[in-house]
N, C-alpha and C positions, 0 to 999 in steps of 0.2 A: 555141581553146586553153583548157583548164581554168584557172579562176582561181588555184588553188593553184600550178600550174606557172608562171603568169605572175609571181606573187609570189615564187616561188623564184628566177626569173631576175633580178628586180629586186634581191633580196637578195644574190645572187651578184655581180651587177655592182657593187653598193655596197660589198660586202666587199673586192673587189679594188681598185676605184677609190680608196677612202679609205685604203688600207693605208699610203701614205707619211706620213700624219698620225699621229705616234707620241708626242707630248708634250703632250697636252691638259691643261687645267686641272682635269679631273675627278680627277687624281691627288691633289689637295688635299682631296678628299671622302673619306668612308669607303671608297670603292672602291679607294683607293691606286693601286698599279700596274695594276690591272685597267682603270682609266679612262684609261690612257695613249693608247690607239689609238682613232681614230674608227671603226675597223672593228668595235668591240665591239657596237654596236647591231645592225647587220645580221647579225653572227654569232649573237647571241642570237635574232634573228628566225628564222634558218635552223634553229637547234636546236629552237625552238618548233614550226616547221612540220613538221620530221621527226618530232618526238615526237608531235605530234597525229596524223600519219599512222600511226605505230606503234600508237597506242592505237586508232585507228579500225579497223585490220586485225584486232585482237583476238588476234593471234598473239604472245603475250608470251614470245618467245624471244630470247636474245642469242647472238651467235657464241661458240663455245667459247673462242677466244683472248681475247675481252673478259672472260669470266667468270674465266679463269685469271689474267689481269693484275690484275683488281680484287681477287680473293682474295689474291694475293700482296702487293699494296699494303696491304691491311688487315692481313695478317700482320706485315709488317715495321713498320707503324705501331704496332701493338699492342706489338711488341717494343721499339721506341724509347720508347714511353710508359712501359712497365714498367721499362726500364733507366735513363732519365733523369728521369722524373717529369713532372708536368703544367705546370710553370712554370720559367722561366729568366730570371735577372736581373729578377725581379718582374714578368715579362710573361706573359700568358696564351698558352700555346703552341697552344691549340685554335683561336683566331682566326687566328693566323699559319699554322697548318696548313691551315685551311679556305681561306684566301686562296691559298696555294701550290697546293692541290688544284684549285681553280677555274681558276687561271692555266694549269696544265698541261693540265687537261681541255679548256679552250677552244683551246689550241694544237693538241692532237690532233684535236679536233672540226673545226677549220678545215682539217685535212688530209683527213679521211675523210668528212665529212658533206655539204658542198656538192656540187652537180652540176657538176663541172668539164668534163663531157662536152659541154656547150653551147659549142662552139668560138667561134661568132661573138660570143656574149655575153662570153666570157672575153677574146677578142681586143680588143673595143671597150673593155672595162674596163681591160685592161692599157695600152692607148694613153692612156686618161684618167689612169691612175695615173702614167704617165710624164710627162704634161704637168704634173700636180700636183707631182711630184718635182722637175722642172726649175724650176718657178715658186718652189717652196719654197727652193731654193738661191739663186736670183737675188734674191729679195726678203726674205731673212733675213740676220742679222748673221753675219759681215761680208759685205755684198753685193759679190760679185766685180767687178761692172761699175759700181759706184757708184750703183746703183738705190736707191730708197727702201726702207727695211726694214719693209715693210708687214706681214709675217708675224711680226715680232718683238714680240709682244704677250702679255699674261697669259692669253689664251684658248688660243692655239695653242702657247704655250711655258710650261710649268710649271717646267721646269728653268732656272735662271738661267745666263747666259753666263759663261764663265770670264774671267779677267783678260786673256788673250791668245786670243781666240776663233778657232777654225777653222770653216769652213763646216760646218753640221750640218743644213741644210735644215729640214724639219719634224720631225726626230728629236731625241732628247735629247742625243746626242753624235755626233761624226764616225764612230766605229766602228760604231754602229748604222746610220748613213746608208750606210756602205759596203756592208753586206750587203743593204740595201734596194735600192741601185743595182744590185747584181749580180742579185738576184732579178727585179726589174721589167724592167730593160733586156734581160736574156737571155731572159725570157719573151716580151717583145715581138719580139725577133729570131726566136725559135723559131716564133711564131704568124704572123709576117708571110709573105705569099704571094710577094712579089717579092724578087729577089735584092738589088736596090739598097736596099730598106727593111731587109732583114736586115743588110746592111753598115752602114747608118746607125746602127742600134741597137747593133751590136757596138762601133763606134768611140765611140758616145755613152757606153757603159758605162765604157770606159777614160778618156774625157775627164772624166766626172763623178767617177770615183774620184780622178783627179788633182786635181780641184777641191776634193774633200773632204779632200785631204792625208792619206788613209788608207794608211799603209805596208802594214798587214796586208792590206787589201782588194786592193791592187795585186799584192802578192807572191803571195797566194793564187790570184788569177786567172791569173797567169803560170804558176804551178806546175801548175794544173789544165790549162791549155793544153798544157804540156809532157807531162803524163801522157797526155792524149788523143792527142797526136802519137805517143807511144811505142806506144800500143795500135794505131795505124794503120800506122806506119812502123817496122819492126824489122829492116830489112836492116843489115848491118854498116857500110855507109858513110853511112847516114841518121842513126844515133844521134849520132855526133860532130858532124854539122851542127847537129842540134837543141841539143846541149849548148853549142856555141860561139855560137849565135845567140839562141835564145828566152830562156834563163835570164839571160844578161847584160843583155838588154833590160829584164827585170823588175827586176833589181838596180839597173840604172842609173836606172830610174824612181823606185825607192824612195830611192836616194841623192840624187836631185835634189829631192825634196820639201822637205827642210829649208831650201833656198834660197828657197822660196816663203813659208815660215813660220818664220824663224830663231828667233823668240822662243819657239817651242813645244818646244824641246829638253828643257828642264828638266821641263816638265809631262808630256811623253810618258814620260820616263824614270822619273818618280815613280810611274807606274802599274805599272811592271815588278815591283817588289817586292810590290805588293798582289796581283797575279795569281799570281806565283810562290808567295807564302805561302798563299793560299787553295787553290790547286791541290794543293800539298803537304799541306795540311790535309785535303783530300778523300782523298788517297791514304793518309794515316795513319788516317783514319776507316775506310776499307775494309780496311786491314790488321788492325784490331781487330774490325771488324764486317763480315765478307765479304758478308753478305746485306743490308747497308744498315741504316739507322736509321729509315727511314720519314719521314713528314712531321713528327710531333711531336719526333723526335730530332735534326732537322737543326740547329737553333740551339744546343741544349746541346752537340752534338758540336763545333761551331765553337768554343765557349767552352773546351772541354776540350783539343782537339788543335791549335788555332791557335797558342798560345804556343810550342810546340815547333817548329812549322813556321817561325815568324818567326825563332827562334834559329838554325835550320838555314840559312835563306837568308842571314841576317846573317853567319854564320860562313863561308859559302862565297863570299860576294861579295868581290872584291878592292877594291871602292870603298865608301865610307860611303854608306848609304842611309837615306832618310827613311821610317819606318814609321808615321807619324802617322795616315794614312788607315786602314790595315788594323788598327791598334791600337784604333780606335774600335769595331770589331766585337766587342771583348771586353767592352765596357760597355753596348752597346745592340744590339738585334736589328733596328733600323731599316735597311732596304736591305742586309742581310747576304746575300751570295751568293758563289759562287766566280767570278762574272763570266762564266761559260760555262754553256750549257745542259747539256752532257754531264757535267761534273763536279758540277753541282747534283744531277742525277738519279743519278749514280754514288754520291754520299753517301746518297741516300734509298733506292735500290733495289739497291745493291751490284753484285757481279760478274755475277749473272744479267742485269741490265739491260745491262751492257757487251757481253755475248755476244749477246744478242738484238738490240741496236742495230747491232752490226757485221754480223751476218748479214743483217738486213733491208736495210741500206744497200748491202751488197755485191750482194745479189740485184737490187735496183733498178738499180744502176749496170750490172750485167751485162745486164739486159734492155734498158736504154737503149742500151748499146753494140751489142747484137745487132740492134736495130731501126734502127741508124744515126742515132739522134737525138743528134748530137754536141753541139749547143748546149745541150740539156737536160742532157746528161751533164756538161758543164762547169759549168753553173749549179748542179746538185744537189751535185756534188763540192765546189765552192767554198763553198756554203752550209753543208754538213756540216762542212767544215774550220773555218769561222767559228764555228759553234755549238759546236765542240769546243775552241776556243782563245781567242776573245775576245768572243763575243756571248751574252747571256742571253735570257730569254723576254720581258721586259717590252715590250709593244707590238709584238712581232715577228710580225705576221700575214703579212707578205710572204713569209717563209720557209715558213710553213705552206702558203700558197697555191702556192708553187713546187713543194713536195713533192706537194701534192694534184693539181696539173696533171700532174706527171710520172707519178703513179700512174694517172691517167685516160688519159693519152696512150698508155701502154704497152698498154692494153686496147682502144684504138680503131684502126680501119683508117686508113691514112694517105692524105690526108685526103679525105673525101667532102663532099657538100653538108650544111650545117647545117640540120637539120629542127627545126621548132617553136622558133624562136629569135627574138630581138627584131628584129634587122636584120642585113643583110650589111655588111661593111666593105670 
């Protein structure tokens, strides 16, 4: 086997296996959010290997879609710079823009660059990632089985725990853990060869979501299962059966969670107004700038359109809400985002991004459905809903890996022997 291919396999294995580690101390360095995930180093190594091969070939051509996307990003970024200027709240927008650009670039590179066609490597790496994921939950605060909190240290956790902590594993918060659980567990189920092992990982995904007390993750997973069932069973007598069985189970699981963590009610409700305000801010931005504001215009746009969004949410809410968290976005650009991948990019790239995103995801889901890869269908749909409602990019290589595997699997025959791979599992 060529040495370069062997290095690529090692890097792909490390990228996947380390993806549950998402809250490293490197966030306290100039890397900021880029240093959240342990998968950063293997991802950079993969990009370096692919770039070296590209240079060695001497064919300096890029796919047309890449050229178009880069040109559009440069155009809207220039527009945002001209409209808002080069600084906001006395902070240099160029450095912020560069960080956001690299974060988005690595997220996309983790989808398209690694060789996910190496099935045995990917399978072994997913099993390893699952083991790390479970150990992270068992040995982090609050340890559900009373085990020592070995992973609750300044190296593996840069983000401090809240006053009433919920299980977050090796992630920064439970919501991030939930989408990681969905991605890794369902990937393991999809790649497993035996039916019993598939069932184990499917039940493990629900069990770990319950352990993380993530209402959003559980509800999203059940909604996706319901949608999948509707695509397979559409006779008149089957739909009522689905409605009265599957969805109530999901809502029951969600309503049961507060009894596990009763002190979390106030903390969970305090994030509602933050997410509602920043999402409304994103919609207001697109209303005034349909093609987006680019990377430099993101933070000034938040400062301009967020006050109106806060006032709207406050006026429409029947209950008094605490806007102290979201109000901090008006005085500092530190950690400012819409809390979701979709609305972050919607502000930057406008309606063309939304159209492209929806078309691409719809095509992928149709291909997975046509090839009867139901587990991947549910995993991709659940992850996309999470990225559009409650998960941002910081340290989220697990979702990139899931999308990359889904793209690779749709191109591969089902399944043959793995050639030129590390080992069989």
